[in-house]
ZADO-1210 file (C-alpha; in nm, 4 decimals, padded with zeros to 6 digits):
<atoms>
<atom x="-07.7300" y="-02.7839" z="-13.5110" code="MET" pos="1"/>
<atom x="-07.5829" y="-02.6306" z="-13.8302" code="PRO" pos="2"/>
<atom x="-07.6583" y="-02.8213" z="-14.1445" code="ALA" pos="3"/>
<atom x="-07.3805" y="-03.0477" z="-14.2673" code="ALA" pos="4"/>
<atom x="-07.1784" y="-02.9116" z="-14.5588" code="LYS" pos="5"/>
<atom x="-07.2803" y="-03.0542" z="-14.8912" code="THR" pos="6"/>
<atom x="-07.0386" y="-03.1841" z="-15.1538" code="ALA" pos="7"/>
<atom x="-07.1219" y="-02.8765" z="-15.3621" code="THR" pos="8"/>
<atom x="-07.0215" y="-02.6450" z="-15.0760" code="ASP" pos="9"/>
<atom x="-06.6893" y="-02.8264" z="-15.0388" code="SER" pos="10"/>
<atom x="-06.6230" y="-02.8090" z="-15.4124" code="GLU" pos="11"/>
<atom x="-06.7006" y="-02.4358" z="-15.4204" code="THR" pos="12"/>
<atom x="-06.4707" y="-02.3679" z="-15.1257" code="ALA" pos="13"/>
<atom x="-06.1907" y="-02.5725" z="-15.2787" code="PHE" pos="14"/>
<atom x="-06.2100" y="-02.3894" z="-15.6126" code="LEU" pos="15"/>
<atom x="-06.2249" y="-02.0490" z="-15.4403" code="ALA" pos="16"/>
<atom x="-05.9022" y="-02.1247" z="-15.2555" code="ALA" pos="17"/>
<atom x="-05.7264" y="-02.2930" z="-15.5485" code="TYR" pos="18"/>
<atom x="-05.4145" y="-02.1119" z="-15.6710" code="ASP" pos="19"/>
<atom x="-05.3193" y="-02.1928" z="-16.0357" code="PRO" pos="20"/>
<atom x="-04.9988" y="-01.9929" z="-15.9889" code="ALA" pos="21"/>
<atom x="-04.8729" y="-02.2651" z="-15.7550" code="ALA" pos="22"/>
<atom x="-04.7849" y="-02.4652" z="-16.0645" code="PHE" pos="23"/>
<atom x="-04.5379" y="-02.3926" z="-16.3406" code="GLU" pos="24"/>
<atom x="-04.7044" y="-02.2165" z="-16.6372" code="PRO" pos="25"/>
<atom x="-04.7806" y="-02.4292" z="-16.9404" code="LEU" pos="26"/>
<atom x="-04.9098" y="-02.3322" z="-17.2855" code="ALA" pos="27"/>
<atom x="-05.0883" y="-02.5535" z="-17.5384" code="VAL" pos="28"/>
<atom x="-05.0472" y="-02.5176" z="-17.9139" code="ALA" pos="29"/>
<atom x="-05.1664" y="-02.6975" z="-18.2250" code="VAL" pos="30"/>
<atom x="-04.9549" y="-02.7717" z="-18.5330" code="ASP" pos="31"/>
<atom x="-05.1017" y="-02.8969" z="-18.8593" code="VAL" pos="32"/>
<atom x="-04.9351" y="-03.1181" z="-19.1218" code="VAL" pos="33"/>
<atom x="-05.1046" y="-03.0676" z="-19.4590" code="LEU" pos="34"/>
<atom x="-04.9888" y="-03.3227" z="-19.7146" code="LEU" pos="35"/>
<atom x="-05.0336" y="-03.3702" z="-20.0875" code="SER" pos="36"/>
<atom x="-04.8568" y="-03.5481" z="-20.3721" code="THR" pos="37"/>
<atom x="-04.7502" y="-03.4484" z="-20.7215" code="HIS" pos="38"/>
<atom x="-04.5313" y="-03.6222" z="-20.9810" code="ALA" pos="39"/>
<atom x="-04.4498" y="-03.8987" z="-20.7315" code="LYS" pos="40"/>
<atom x="-04.3320" y="-03.6394" z="-20.4766" code="GLU" pos="41"/>
<atom x="-04.4710" y="-03.5794" z="-20.1305" code="LEU" pos="42"/>
<atom x="-04.5414" y="-03.2161" z="-20.0487" code="ARG" pos="43"/>
<atom x="-04.6456" y="-03.0110" z="-19.7492" code="THR" pos="44"/>
<atom x="-04.7384" y="-02.6529" z="-19.6662" code="LEU" pos="45"/>
<atom x="-04.4973" y="-02.4454" z="-19.4576" code="VAL" pos="46"/>
<atom x="-04.5097" y="-02.0895" z="-19.3278" code="VAL" pos="47"/>
<atom x="-04.2093" y="-01.8558" z="-19.3195" code="ARG" pos="48"/>
<atom x="-04.1529" y="-01.7166" z="-18.9701" code="ARG" pos="49"/>
<atom x="-04.1311" y="-01.3387" z="-18.9555" code="ASP" pos="50"/>
<atom x="-04.0603" y="-01.3209" z="-18.5838" code="GLU" pos="51"/>
<atom x="-03.8471" y="-01.4925" z="-18.3212" code="HIS" pos="52"/>
<atom x="-03.7882" y="-01.7699" z="-18.2366" code="PRO" pos="53"/>
<atom x="-03.6543" y="-01.9215" z="-18.5599" code="PHE" pos="54"/>
<atom x="-03.7061" y="-01.5915" z="-18.7436" code="LYS" pos="55"/>
<atom x="-03.6386" y="-01.6331" z="-19.1155" code="GLY" pos="56"/>
<atom x="-03.6922" y="-02.0079" z="-19.0964" code="GLY" pos="57"/>
<atom x="-04.0033" y="-02.2099" z="-19.1683" code="HIS" pos="58"/>
<atom x="-04.2594" y="-02.3969" z="-18.9639" code="ALA" pos="59"/>
<atom x="-04.5718" y="-02.6018" z="-19.0034" code="LEU" pos="60"/>
<atom x="-04.8929" y="-02.3988" z="-18.9751" code="PRO" pos="61"/>
<atom x="-04.9577" y="-02.3667" z="-18.6042" code="GLY" pos="62"/>
<atom x="-05.0537" y="-02.1458" z="-18.3137" code="GLY" pos="63"/>
<atom x="-05.1468" y="-02.1293" z="-17.9481" code="PHE" pos="64"/>
<atom x="-05.4828" y="-02.2586" z="-17.8295" code="VAL" pos="65"/>
<atom x="-05.7097" y="-01.9808" z="-17.6995" code="GLY" pos="66"/>
<atom x="-05.8380" y="-01.9908" z="-17.3452" code="GLY" pos="67"/>
<atom x="-06.1930" y="-02.0747" z="-17.4585" code="GLN" pos="68"/>
<atom x="-06.1056" y="-02.2873" z="-17.7620" code="GLU" pos="69"/>
<atom x="-06.1204" y="-02.6620" z="-17.7990" code="SER" pos="70"/>
<atom x="-05.8259" y="-02.8293" z="-17.9704" code="LEU" pos="71"/>
<atom x="-06.0280" y="-02.9060" z="-18.2833" code="ASP" pos="72"/>
<atom x="-06.1507" y="-02.5473" z="-18.3104" code="VAL" pos="73"/>
<atom x="-05.7973" y="-02.4156" z="-18.2685" code="ALA" pos="74"/>
<atom x="-05.6676" y="-02.6497" z="-18.5400" code="ALA" pos="75"/>
<atom x="-05.9446" y="-02.5383" z="-18.7771" code="ALA" pos="76"/>
<atom x="-05.8613" y="-02.1743" z="-18.7036" code="ARG" pos="77"/>
<atom x="-05.4924" y="-02.2333" z="-18.7784" code="VAL" pos="78"/>
<atom x="-05.5850" y="-02.3956" z="-19.1102" code="CYS" pos="79"/>
<atom x="-05.7970" y="-02.0966" z="-19.2053" code="LYS" pos="80"/>
<atom x="-05.5556" y="-01.8218" z="-19.0989" code="THR" pos="81"/>
<atom x="-05.2240" y="-01.9853" z="-19.1888" code="LYS" pos="82"/>
<atom x="-05.3234" y="-02.1897" z="-19.4948" code="ALA" pos="83"/>
<atom x="-05.6470" y="-02.0338" z="-19.6185" code="GLY" pos="84"/>
<atom x="-05.8249" y="-02.3653" z="-19.5695" code="LEU" pos="85"/>
<atom x="-06.1774" y="-02.3571" z="-19.4319" code="ALA" pos="86"/>
<atom x="-06.3217" y="-02.7041" z="-19.4966" code="ASP" pos="87"/>
<atom x="-06.0917" y="-02.9989" z="-19.4441" code="VAL" pos="88"/>
<atom x="-06.1138" y="-03.3034" z="-19.2221" code="TYR" pos="89"/>
<atom x="-05.8343" y="-03.2929" z="-18.9624" code="LEU" pos="90"/>
<atom x="-05.7231" y="-03.6018" z="-18.7755" code="GLU" pos="91"/>
<atom x="-05.5363" y="-03.5748" z="-18.4480" code="GLN" pos="92"/>
<atom x="-05.1881" y="-03.7215" z="-18.4811" code="LEU" pos="93"/>
<atom x="-04.9941" y="-03.7086" z="-18.1542" code="TYR" pos="94"/>
<atom x="-04.9102" y="-03.4861" z="-17.8578" code="THR" pos="95"/>
<atom x="-04.5548" y="-03.3513" z="-17.8426" code="PHE" pos="96"/>
<atom x="-04.4449" y="-03.2458" z="-17.4954" code="GLY" pos="97"/>
<atom x="-04.0646" y="-03.2385" z="-17.4708" code="ALA" pos="98"/>
<atom x="-03.9712" y="-02.9759" z="-17.2116" code="ALA" pos="99"/>
<atom x="-03.7340" y="-02.7935" z="-17.4479" code="ASP" pos="100"/>
<atom x="-03.9343" y="-02.8133" z="-17.7724" code="ARG" pos="101"/>
<atom x="-04.0049" y="-02.4379" z="-17.7612" code="ASP" pos="102"/>
<atom x="-03.7290" y="-02.1986" z="-17.6416" code="PRO" pos="103"/>
<atom x="-03.9823" y="-01.9421" z="-17.5119" code="ARG" pos="104"/>
<atom x="-04.1533" y="-02.1479" z="-17.2449" code="MET" pos="105"/>
<atom x="-04.2989" y="-02.4908" z="-17.1774" code="ARG" pos="106"/>
<atom x="-04.5357" y="-02.5555" z="-17.4695" code="VAL" pos="107"/>
<atom x="-04.7227" y="-02.8794" z="-17.5371" code="VAL" pos="108"/>
<atom x="-04.8316" y="-02.9162" z="-17.8994" code="SER" pos="109"/>
<atom x="-05.1156" y="-03.1325" z="-18.0246" code="VAL" pos="110"/>
<atom x="-05.0453" y="-03.2154" z="-18.3892" code="ALA" pos="111"/>
<atom x="-05.3054" y="-03.2777" z="-18.6586" code="TYR" pos="112"/>
<atom x="-05.2755" y="-03.3888" z="-19.0186" code="TYR" pos="113"/>
<atom x="-05.4880" y="-03.3723" z="-19.3315" code="ALA" pos="114"/>
<atom x="-05.4580" y="-03.4845" z="-19.6939" code="LEU" pos="115"/>
<atom x="-05.5491" y="-03.2784" z="-20.0003" code="LEU" pos="116"/>
<atom x="-05.5452" y="-03.3277" z="-20.3741" code="GLU" pos="117"/>
<atom x="-05.2694" y="-03.1395" z="-20.5559" code="HIS" pos="118"/>
<atom x="-05.4819" y="-02.8807" z="-20.7395" code="GLU" pos="119"/>
<atom x="-05.6435" y="-02.7612" z="-20.4197" code="ARG" pos="120"/>
<atom x="-05.3083" y="-02.7672" z="-20.2439" code="PHE" pos="121"/>
<atom x="-05.1440" y="-02.5352" z="-20.4975" code="VAL" pos="122"/>
<atom x="-05.4420" y="-02.2979" z="-20.4909" code="ALA" pos="123"/>
<atom x="-05.4044" y="-02.2617" z="-20.1151" code="LEU" pos="124"/>
<atom x="-05.0386" y="-02.1689" z="-20.1434" code="ALA" pos="125"/>
<atom x="-05.1149" y="-01.9073" z="-20.4091" code="GLN" pos="126"/>
<atom x="-05.3709" y="-01.7243" z="-20.1963" code="HIS" pos="127"/>
<atom x="-05.2336" y="-01.7545" z="-19.8453" code="GLY" pos="128"/>
<atom x="-04.9246" y="-01.6964" z="-19.6319" code="PRO" pos="129"/>
<atom x="-04.8056" y="-02.0543" z="-19.6750" code="SER" pos="130"/>
<atom x="-04.5885" y="-02.2056" z="-19.9487" code="SER" pos="131"/>
<atom x="-04.5470" y="-02.5536" z="-20.0958" code="VAL" pos="132"/>
<atom x="-04.2377" y="-02.7505" z="-19.9984" code="ALA" pos="133"/>
<atom x="-04.1206" y="-03.0902" z="-20.1202" code="THR" pos="134"/>
<atom x="-04.0746" y="-03.3494" z="-19.8465" code="VAL" pos="135"/>
<atom x="-03.7769" y="-03.5842" z="-19.8328" code="ARG" pos="136"/>
<atom x="-03.7837" y="-03.8863" z="-19.6052" code="VAL" pos="137"/>
<atom x="-03.4426" y="-04.0379" z="-19.5224" code="PRO" pos="138"/>
<atom x="-03.5821" y="-04.3598" z="-19.3763" code="TRP" pos="139"/>
<atom x="-03.7616" y="-04.6555" z="-19.5325" code="LYS" pos="140"/>
<atom x="-04.0949" y="-04.8125" z="-19.4540" code="GLY" pos="141"/>
<atom x="-04.2248" y="-04.7248" z="-19.1088" code="GLU" pos="142"/>
<atom x="-03.8857" y="-04.6851" z="-18.9407" code="ALA" pos="143"/>
<atom x="-03.9793" y="-04.3304" z="-18.8435" code="GLY" pos="144"/>
<atom x="-03.7715" y="-04.0227" z="-18.7765" code="GLY" pos="145"/>
<atom x="-03.7337" y="-03.6668" z="-18.8942" code="ARG" pos="146"/>
<atom x="-03.8262" y="-03.5528" z="-19.2451" code="ALA" pos="147"/>
<atom x="-03.6866" y="-03.2508" z="-19.4289" code="SER" pos="148"/>
<atom x="-03.8516" y="-02.9938" z="-19.6560" code="VAL" pos="149"/>
<atom x="-03.7094" y="-02.8284" z="-19.9679" code="HIS" pos="150"/>
<atom x="-03.8003" y="-02.5356" z="-20.1906" code="ASP" pos="151"/>
<atom x="-03.8706" y="-02.5700" z="-20.5665" code="PRO" pos="152"/>
<atom x="-03.4968" y="-02.5406" z="-20.6398" code="LYS" pos="153"/>
<atom x="-03.4156" y="-02.8280" z="-20.4058" code="GLY" pos="154"/>
<atom x="-03.2687" y="-02.6130" z="-20.1298" code="ARG" pos="155"/>
<atom x="-03.3317" y="-02.7360" z="-19.7764" code="ALA" pos="156"/>
<atom x="-03.5583" y="-02.5177" z="-19.5625" code="LEU" pos="157"/>
<atom x="-03.4882" y="-02.5030" z="-19.1905" code="ALA" pos="158"/>
<atom x="-03.7903" y="-02.6159" z="-18.9885" code="LEU" pos="159"/>
<atom x="-03.8217" y="-02.4616" z="-18.6447" code="GLY" pos="160"/>
<atom x="-03.9174" y="-02.6228" z="-18.3154" code="PHE" pos="161"/>
<atom x="-03.9605" y="-03.0028" z="-18.3480" code="ASP" pos="162"/>
<atom x="-04.1590" y="-02.9736" z="-18.6691" code="HIS" pos="163"/>
<atom x="-03.9276" y="-03.2039" z="-18.8655" code="ALA" pos="164"/>
<atom x="-04.0173" y="-03.4751" z="-18.6128" code="THR" pos="165"/>
<atom x="-04.3897" y="-03.3940" z="-18.6304" code="ILE" pos="166"/>
<atom x="-04.3771" y="-03.4120" z="-19.0102" code="LEU" pos="167"/>
<atom x="-04.1943" y="-03.7450" z="-18.9976" code="GLY" pos="168"/>
<atom x="-04.4505" y="-03.8962" z="-18.7625" code="LEU" pos="169"/>
<atom x="-04.7363" y="-03.7858" z="-18.9874" code="ALA" pos="170"/>
<atom x="-04.5711" y="-03.9637" z="-19.2800" code="ILE" pos="171"/>
<atom x="-04.5089" y="-04.2759" z="-19.0729" code="LYS" pos="172"/>
<atom x="-04.8748" y="-04.2809" z="-18.9656" code="ARG" pos="173"/>
<atom x="-04.9922" y="-04.2335" z="-19.3230" code="LEU" pos="174"/>
<atom x="-04.7657" y="-04.5076" z="-19.4574" code="ARG" pos="175"/>
<atom x="-04.9036" y="-04.7475" z="-19.2007" code="GLY" pos="176"/>
<atom x="-05.2669" y="-04.6701" z="-19.2844" code="LYS" pos="177"/>
<atom x="-05.2456" y="-04.6799" z="-19.6644" code="LEU" pos="178"/>
<atom x="-05.2547" y="-05.0581" z="-19.6775" code="SER" pos="179"/>
<atom x="-05.5803" y="-05.1061" z="-19.4882" code="TYR" pos="180"/>
<atom x="-05.7769" y="-04.7808" z="-19.5359" code="THR" pos="181"/>
<atom x="-05.8907" y="-04.5780" z="-19.8395" code="PRO" pos="182"/>
<atom x="-05.6907" y="-04.2805" z="-19.7081" code="LEU" pos="183"/>
<atom x="-05.4942" y="-04.2468" z="-20.0335" code="GLY" pos="184"/>
<atom x="-05.8136" y="-04.1415" z="-20.2120" code="LEU" pos="185"/>
<atom x="-05.7931" y="-03.8065" z="-20.0305" code="ALA" pos="186"/>
<atom x="-05.4790" y="-03.7310" z="-20.2345" code="LEU" pos="187"/>
<atom x="-05.6531" y="-03.7462" z="-20.5727" code="VAL" pos="188"/>
<atom x="-05.9454" y="-03.5499" z="-20.7175" code="GLY" pos="189"/>
<atom x="-06.3072" y="-03.6532" z="-20.7483" code="GLY" pos="190"/>
<atom x="-06.2199" y="-03.8652" z="-21.0518" code="THR" pos="191"/>
<atom x="-05.8834" y="-04.0263" z="-21.1185" code="PHE" pos="192"/>
<atom x="-05.7046" y="-04.2969" z="-21.3094" code="THR" pos="193"/>
<atom x="-05.5565" y="-04.6000" z="-21.1376" code="LEU" pos="194"/>
<atom x="-05.2107" y="-04.4791" z="-21.2410" code="LEU" pos="195"/>
<atom x="-05.2671" y="-04.1417" z="-21.0720" code="GLU" pos="196"/>
<atom x="-05.3738" y="-04.3193" z="-20.7547" code="LEU" pos="197"/>
<atom x="-05.0706" y="-04.5494" z="-20.7745" code="GLN" pos="198"/>
<atom x="-04.8359" y="-04.2516" z="-20.8097" code="HIS" pos="199"/>
<atom x="-04.9929" y="-04.0912" z="-20.5015" code="ALA" pos="200"/>
<atom x="-04.9309" y="-04.4086" z="-20.3015" code="HIS" pos="201"/>
<atom x="-04.5731" y="-04.4306" z="-20.4281" code="GLU" pos="202"/>
<atom x="-04.5051" y="-04.0705" z="-20.3254" code="ALA" pos="203"/>
<atom x="-04.6183" y="-04.1437" z="-19.9701" code="VAL" pos="204"/>
<atom x="-04.4474" y="-04.4824" z="-19.9415" code="LEU" pos="205"/>
<atom x="-04.1221" y="-04.3680" z="-20.1011" code="GLY" pos="206"/>
<atom x="-04.1005" y="-04.6734" z="-20.3244" code="ARG" pos="207"/>
<atom x="-04.2352" y="-04.8122" z="-20.6500" code="LEU" pos="208"/>
<atom x="-04.5311" y="-05.0482" z="-20.6526" code="LEU" pos="209"/>
<atom x="-04.6078" y="-05.3365" z="-20.8836" code="ASN" pos="210"/>
<atom x="-04.8689" y="-05.2022" z="-21.1242" code="LYS" pos="211"/>
<atom x="-05.0700" y="-05.5225" z="-21.1662" code="ASP" pos="212"/>
<atom x="-05.0711" y="-05.6080" z="-20.7949" code="ALA" pos="213"/>
<atom x="-05.1732" y="-05.2552" z="-20.6994" code="PHE" pos="214"/>
<atom x="-05.4633" y="-05.2547" z="-20.9439" code="ARG" pos="215"/>
<atom x="-05.5867" y="-05.5974" z="-20.8363" code="ARG" pos="216"/>
<atom x="-05.5866" y="-05.4923" z="-20.4717" code="LYS" pos="217"/>
<atom x="-05.7656" y="-05.1632" z="-20.5341" code="LEU" pos="218"/>
<atom x="-06.0277" y="-05.3158" z="-20.7614" code="LEU" pos="219"/>
<atom x="-06.0971" y="-05.5892" z="-20.5057" code="ALA" pos="220"/>
<atom x="-06.1071" y="-05.3509" z="-20.2091" code="SER" pos="221"/>
<atom x="-06.4474" y="-05.1993" z="-20.2799" code="GLY" pos="222"/>
<atom x="-06.2984" y="-04.8517" z="-20.2242" code="TRP" pos="223"/>
<atom x="-06.3245" y="-04.7399" z="-20.5875" code="ILE" pos="224"/>
<atom x="-06.5712" y="-04.7764" z="-20.8711" code="ARG" pos="225"/>
<atom x="-06.5528" y="-04.6987" z="-21.2443" code="PRO" pos="226"/>
<atom x="-06.7303" y="-04.3859" z="-21.3663" code="THR" pos="227"/>
<atom x="-06.7843" y="-04.5181" z="-21.7184" code="GLY" pos="228"/>
<atom x="-06.5840" y="-04.2236" z="-21.8523" code="LYS" pos="229"/>
<atom x="-06.2383" y="-04.1904" z="-22.0015" code="MET" pos="230"/>
<atom x="-05.9656" y="-03.9302" z="-21.9762" code="GLN" pos="231"/>
<atom x="-05.9839" y="-03.6416" z="-22.2204" code="SER" pos="232"/>
<atom x="-05.7258" y="-03.3998" z="-22.3550" code="GLY" pos="233"/>
<atom x="-05.4316" y="-03.6402" z="-22.3216" code="VAL" pos="234"/>
<atom x="-05.1765" y="-03.7294" z="-22.5884" code="LEU" pos="235"/>
<atom x="-05.1573" y="-04.0951" z="-22.4880" code="HIS" pos="236"/>
<atom x="-05.4323" y="-04.3555" z="-22.4977" code="ARG" pos="237"/>
<atom x="-05.7076" y="-04.2345" z="-22.2586" code="PRO" pos="238"/>
<atom x="-05.7382" y="-04.4314" z="-21.9362" code="ALA" pos="239"/>
<atom x="-06.0580" y="-04.5180" z="-21.7535" code="GLU" pos="240"/>
<atom x="-06.1657" y="-04.2808" z="-21.4769" code="LEU" pos="241"/>
<atom x="-06.2607" y="-04.4004" z="-21.1288" code="TYR" pos="242"/>
<atom x="-06.4120" y="-04.2407" z="-20.8203" code="GLU" pos="243"/>
<atom x="-06.4344" y="-04.3228" z="-20.4497" code="ALA" pos="244"/>
<atom x="-06.7120" y="-04.5659" z="-20.3635" code="SER" pos="245"/>
<atom x="-06.9819" y="-04.4866" z="-20.1090" code="THR" pos="246"/>
<atom x="-06.8095" y="-04.7215" z="-19.8646" code="MET" pos="247"/>
<atom x="-06.4795" y="-04.5363" z="-19.9045" code="ALA" pos="248"/>
<atom x="-06.6383" y="-04.1932" z="-19.8631" code="ARG" pos="249"/>
<atom x="-06.8139" y="-04.3060" z="-19.5460" code="GLU" pos="250"/>
<atom x="-06.4878" y="-04.4512" z="-19.4100" code="ALA" pos="251"/>
<atom x="-06.3002" y="-04.1291" z="-19.4794" code="LEU" pos="252"/>
<atom x="-06.5686" y="-03.9171" z="-19.3139" code="SER" pos="253"/>
<atom x="-06.5366" y="-04.1284" z="-18.9948" code="ARG" pos="254"/>
<atom x="-06.1589" y="-04.0884" z="-18.9617" code="ARG" pos="255"/>
</atoms>
């Protein structure tokens, strides 16, 4: 009697006969929201599109996922090629899959976001294909919705695809996490004053914070610690400098 077929034989036969063309084609992309703050304003990096669709408009740094790439590797590649950024922690945000989100074909996009301090942010824009845009959020709190981007003269920049929605969701997520994580520390440098950290939070939240309450909460959180140093080169009375605590750095590295 012939030997019974094994499960491996059945699997091999199934895969040999499988026809991927029997299903509608689908592409996967990644889009990256890079956020920073400056002078109580929220900013992001955008790339001007030199080809259709949305030629002449702007978009978040993004691209298609290669056939042998993981999502994380593709997102890191996009950061390097579109924003000149080689070493940043990216957190997956959401998957956007509306059937008409891309006019070329059915494209599912996995969005990521990352936070950077302002000095590094500006340096990226000066040496890469991206540019800095100011973000305006028309909704309060965590209501959610689209966000718009504007050039240094305040002129609105058209964002292609559903990138205004992706940007808005990144801001909503960040607003929700600021109250219970040390995420805001990623928006300031290695050392910072409490006022600088407060301004970063206000830029993200879109509202002013009570100075005394903010400081009490941060000092009690265990996320920051004094450096024992003061500001230098300022015209006003120097403020004490702080840095992220070991606990905060470990929490940020696990995001």
